[in-house]
Steps between C-alpha positions, in 0.01 A plus 500: 500500500669541165465775243612589148751779445619655173857421400525816290558866584341789314696503174599846373667375182574168333813465716424696816514458784792259470544208491153452348452513124212437264484418128232422245491398138373847406381831640358821358602853596181560698503159666848419633563156637571610857154661522375151585713509817448859617207410732284748309200343324443815293819432300558190290755302301382507141623326187380469143557125501227248565518288820618191312825686422541685832694441820587692817816414698621613843855469632488508881878534536508189717317171525154530659206266546175620345184355656240707318471742208238743380419679175286814465384609157446854378241405243141381467450136591465383138841648413697334781735207431330165544804276542842527661768292674724584793858386447814519715870479422827512689694638201233726345558363150163330456632289216379167635650496848197674655251332732129543432331581831146576387286469187181697447256480210152631418520765771206735545526854635298797611585842355841610628493201732759311702562126502710336773653155490659299779768259379668195648860617480759367744814634327669836465578662164648834405295551183124465453315547173133524408470360149168592344352236273160614376277804452362702214621850595837665553658514846368750755602391851464738796675295769684174547610391846692210648443406863649272764310330782647590838435314821652418834553124503372467855376714785607402851262598778513445874230283656559434864793263527477403133563658163279502194658500153265635235583444134381819330521378142175483300419154644488572874645243738518536877745288699493495880831396647512276805794667677598869500873448495779693330553242223137516387497878520804523271366236262145629464532870581559778252760775505267786412134571450353769276126560538510843332357385164204338682426725799515877544532489879691283750431484872732343754293396805645393834268367772590522869307456824740710708371824648751781473477731799694819557874446476475188285602489136403288202767399254462313172771465237398536135735417214479814283757418236250294297177689557366853492348630824247779448332508843530334839199512734502393864167463677 
């Protein structure tokens, strides 16, 4: 039940919106560095330097955990960079203190294509840098994105007089608890649940065998502070 979400907003300059900031070893007037973060594949960060001398660094303004990154080129496949590393740093100096999170070599592309890479990163860093290592043509990158994997640790569902705890991480695990008591509910339940990235509609169904004749009313309380109610149907 997890999903990837971008950690970056639409950048309108190299330092806006704050606190985000982006730098590169070089840029040209028609290919500013922040064009790679403007969510517009028709613009691109361009530099005269070859990939072996190029890097692209993002300051997130706070420490974040990146789980995946993607690169989109603005060039024919044969002109795209073939090698690059993903590095992270707490200080942003990148003078030896950085951690190498991913290494890619001999990459192949399609024209103006996108490559995505999941990484095994368990730590948070404020600064991330893509350090290009090989390629025969100057830099022409349409988009670079950094993403985090979001998930609810467990989903608690009612099942008769028991509860089911569902681990919604990529490896799914279902645990059926023997007793539906308060301690187990607190230990295995979750505080909130957000299905919006996965579903576009939610229905809250209540079954009852009671027949409501004239003069009788039906009442059901719904917590509205944590969900949006678009329609309620009684039939």
